[in-house]
C-alpha positions as CSV (number, residue, x, y, z in Angstrom):
1,X,14.9,-31.5,33.4
2,X,16.8,-29.5,31.4
3,X,15.3,-30.3,28.0
4,X,11.9,-30.2,29.5
5,X,12.5,-26.2,30.4
6,X,14.6,-25.4,26.7
7,X,11.6,-27.1,25.6
8,X,9.4,-24.7,27.3
9,X,11.3,-21.9,26.2
10,X,11.6,-22.4,22.6
11,X,7.0,-22.7,23.2
12,X,7.0,-19.0,24.7
13,X,9.3,-17.7,22.4
14,X,7.1,-18.9,19.5
15,X,4.3,-18.4,21.1
16,X,5.5,-14.5,21.1
17,X,6.5,-14.9,18.0
18,X,2.9,-15.9,16.8
19,X,1.3,-13.5,18.7
20,X,3.5,-10.4,17.0
21,X,2.3,-11.8,14.0
22,X,-0.7,-11.7,14.0
23,X,-1.3,-8.8,16.2
24,X,0.8,-6.5,13.4
25,X,-1.5,-8.4,10.4
26,X,-4.7,-6.9,12.0
27,X,-3.3,-4.2,13.5
28,X,-4.5,-2.2,10.3
29,X,-8.3,-3.1,11.3
30,X,-8.0,-2.8,15.2
31,X,-6.3,0.0,15.2
32,X,-8.5,3.5,14.9
33,X,-8.1,6.2,12.1
34,X,-7.2,8.8,13.8
35,X,-9.1,12.8,14.3
36,X,-7.5,14.7,11.7
37,X,-7.8,19.0,11.8
38,X,-10.0,20.5,8.5
39,X,-8.6,23.9,9.5
40,X,-4.8,22.7,8.5
41,X,-3.0,21.1,5.5
42,X,-3.8,17.4,5.4
43,X,-3.4,14.4,2.4
44,X,-3.8,11.0,2.9
45,X,-2.2,7.7,1.2
46,X,-4.5,5.1,0.5
47,X,-2.4,1.9,-0.1
48,X,-2.2,-1.7,1.3
49,X,0.2,-4.2,2.8
50,X,3.1,-2.2,1.0
51,X,2.5,1.3,2.7
52,X,1.3,-0.6,5.9
53,X,5.1,-2.0,5.6
54,X,3.9,-5.8,5.7
55,X,7.2,-8.3,6.1
56,X,9.7,-4.8,5.8
57,X,11.4,-5.5,9.4
58,X,12.8,-2.5,9.8
59,X,11.7,0.5,12.2
60,X,8.1,2.3,11.5
61,X,10.6,5.4,10.1
62,X,11.6,3.4,7.3
63,X,8.6,2.8,6.4
64,X,7.5,5.3,2.7
65,X,4.4,6.3,4.1
66,X,6.8,8.5,7.1
67,X,9.5,9.0,4.5
68,X,7.0,10.5,2.6
69,X,5.6,12.3,6.2
70,X,8.4,13.7,6.6
71,X,9.6,14.6,3.3
72,X,6.3,17.3,3.3
73,X,6.0,18.1,7.0
74,X,5.9,21.6,5.8
75,X,3.3,21.5,3.3
76,X,0.7,18.8,5.0
77,X,0.0,16.4,7.6
78,X,-0.1,13.1,6.0
79,X,-2.3,10.7,6.9
80,X,-2.3,6.7,6.5
81,X,-5.0,4.2,5.7
82,X,-2.9,1.6,5.0
83,X,-4.8,-2.5,4.6
84,X,-3.2,-5.6,4.8
85,X,-4.6,-7.1,1.9
86,X,-6.8,-3.9,0.6
87,X,-7.9,-4.1,-3.0
88,X,-9.2,-1.6,-5.7
89,X,-11.4,-4.0,-6.5
90,X,-15.0,-4.0,-5.4
91,X,-15.7,-7.9,-6.0
92,X,-13.2,-8.6,-2.8
93,X,-14.1,-9.0,0.6
94,X,-11.3,-6.5,1.0
95,X,-12.0,-4.0,-0.6
96,X,-10.8,-1.0,1.0
97,X,-14.1,1.0,-0.1
98,X,-15.2,-1.6,2.3
99,X,-12.5,-0.9,5.3
100,X,-14.4,-0.1,8.4
101,X,-12.9,3.3,8.6
102,X,-13.0,3.9,5.2
103,X,-15.7,6.2,5.9
104,X,-14.4,8.4,8.2
105,X,-10.7,8.5,6.5
106,X,-12.1,10.3,3.1
107,X,-15.1,12.5,5.0
108,X,-12.3,15.1,5.3
109,X,-10.6,17.5,3.1
110,X,-6.9,16.9,1.7
111,X,-4.9,18.7,-0.3
112,X,-3.2,15.1,-1.6
113,X,-4.3,12.0,-2.2
114,X,-1.1,9.4,-2.3
115,X,-3.0,6.1,-3.5
116,X,-1.0,2.9,-4.2
117,X,-3.6,-0.1,-4.5
118,X,-3.1,-3.1,-7.2
119,X,-0.9,-5.5,-5.8
120,X,-3.9,-7.8,-4.3
121,X,-5.9,-6.7,-7.5
122,X,-3.6,-8.9,-9.9
123,X,-4.4,-12.1,-8.2
124,X,-6.0,-14.2,-10.2
125,X,-8.9,-14.6,-8.3
126,X,-9.4,-11.3,-8.0
127,X,-8.7,-9.3,-11.1
128,X,-11.7,-8.9,-13.2
129,X,-10.8,-6.9,-16.4
130,X,-9.5,-3.7,-17.4
131,X,-13.4,-2.5,-17.4
132,X,-14.3,-3.0,-13.9
133,X,-10.5,-2.0,-12.5
134,X,-11.1,0.9,-14.7
135,X,-15.2,1.3,-12.8
136,X,-13.7,0.4,-9.3
137,X,-11.4,3.9,-9.9
138,X,-13.6,5.9,-10.8
139,X,-15.8,5.4,-7.9
140,X,-13.0,5.2,-5.1
141,X,-11.4,8.7,-7.3
142,X,-15.6,9.7,-7.0
143,X,-16.1,9.1,-3.4
144,X,-12.1,10.9,-2.2
145,X,-13.5,13.9,-4.3
146,X,-17.2,14.4,-2.3
147,X,-14.9,16.1,0.5
148,X,-11.6,17.1,-1.4
149,X,-13.1,18.1,-4.8
150,X,-9.5,20.0,-5.7
151,X,-7.5,18.0,-4.0
152,X,-4.5,17.1,-6.0
153,X,-4.8,12.6,-6.8
154,X,-0.8,11.2,-7.4
155,X,-1.7,7.9,-9.0
156,X,1.3,5.7,-7.7
157,X,2.0,2.1,-9.8
158,X,2.3,-1.3,-8.1
159,X,5.9,-1.9,-7.4
160,X,6.7,-5.4,-9.3
161,X,6.8,-8.7,-7.9
162,X,9.4,-11.4,-8.1
163,X,9.7,-15.1,-7.9
164,X,12.1,-16.5,-4.9
165,X,12.6,-19.6,-3.4
166,X,13.0,-21.1,-6.4
167,X,9.5,-21.1,-6.8
168,X,7.6,-21.4,-10.0
169,X,5.1,-19.0,-9.7
170,X,4.8,-16.0,-7.6
171,X,3.4,-16.1,-3.7
172,X,-0.3,-14.7,-2.7
173,X,-1.6,-16.8,-6.7
174,X,-0.6,-12.8,-7.5
175,X,-0.8,-12.6,-11.4
176,X,2.5,-10.4,-13.2
177,X,1.0,-10.1,-16.4
178,X,-2.4,-8.5,-14.5
179,X,0.3,-6.3,-13.0
180,X,1.8,-4.3,-15.2
181,X,-1.5,-4.3,-16.6
182,X,-2.8,-2.5,-14.1
183,X,0.5,0.2,-14.3
184,X,0.0,0.5,-18.2
185,X,-4.2,1.7,-17.2
186,X,-2.9,3.5,-14.2
187,X,-0.1,5.9,-16.1
188,X,-3.4,5.9,-19.4
189,X,-5.8,7.4,-16.6
190,X,-3.7,10.1,-14.8
191,X,-2.6,10.8,-18.7
192,X,-6.5,11.4,-19.8
193,X,-7.4,12.8,-16.7
194,X,-4.4,15.2,-15.9
195,X,-3.9,13.2,-13.0
196,X,-0.3,13.1,-11.6
197,X,1.5,9.5,-12.0
198,X,4.3,8.1,-10.1
199,X,5.6,4.5,-12.2
200,X,7.1,1.7,-10.0
201,X,7.7,-0.8,-13.3
202,X,10.7,2.2,-14.4
203,X,13.1,0.4,-15.6
204,X,16.0,2.1,-13.9
205,X,14.3,1.2,-10.4
206,X,16.3,-2.2,-9.3
207,X,13.6,-3.7,-6.5
208,X,14.7,-7.3,-6.9
209,X,16.9,-6.8,-4.0
210,X,14.8,-5.0,-2.0
211,X,11.9,-7.7,-1.8
212,X,13.8,-10.6,-0.7
213,X,11.3,-12.3,1.6
214,X,8.6,-13.3,-0.3
215,X,8.9,-11.5,-3.5
216,X,6.6,-8.6,-2.9
217,X,6.8,-6.8,0.1
218,X,9.2,-4.2,0.4
219,X,12.1,-4.2,3.0
220,X,13.7,-1.2,4.5
221,X,15.7,-0.8,1.2
222,X,12.6,-1.0,-1.1
223,X,10.8,1.5,1.0
224,X,13.6,3.8,0.9
225,X,13.6,3.5,-3.0
226,X,9.3,3.7,-3.1
227,X,9.5,7.3,-1.2
228,X,12.4,8.9,-3.6
229,X,10.5,7.7,-6.3
230,X,7.1,9.2,-5.0
231,X,9.3,12.6,-4.0
232,X,10.8,12.4,-7.6
233,X,7.3,12.9,-9.4
234,X,5.2,14.7,-7.0
235,X,7.6,17.3,-5.0
236,X,8.3,20.8,-6.8
């Protein structure tokens, strides 16, 4: 009888954990974008699962988007459009510009727009070259500027990735060389178009201890590192 009860308890616990993981992963798709008051000073963070906090395993207040929200609370209200698996590339079903809440988010006026995309674009089956990446970036910027033509644009480089658990490849079929190319493309584009750029592959940043689970998604320490880097480059 006792082994049966133990088995039932284990099954219930595993079922609950599975439920939480599924809900957490798809939360960005079922959670509506909040109402925005355009009479106030607002900002928008456009990001993927890194901005969303996937696998961070910490309280929401420790996610970098919420650290930024607190740091800038006297300047503007920060809203987040953070979608797990989101890409800048349009040649992908997870393109941020095809997301169900995209139009609702970009129709508002923002004082500042933070953009951190590129991690998922580094995947071997998503990457379509430098020209296509820049073309998709410009399309995104044009859509943002339709209602926020004077907003300050901040391009944030993707954090580095690492191989973990003695694997021969990076998780999620990501390509480190593509990621480095994306960081360089964003930096060059920002310089040529007078945009703010925040590097995340800065040699002074030690990301490796911050990506313990899968070598891609930052933990609590990693979110603090990202937030500090963004604040360092953008908060005057």
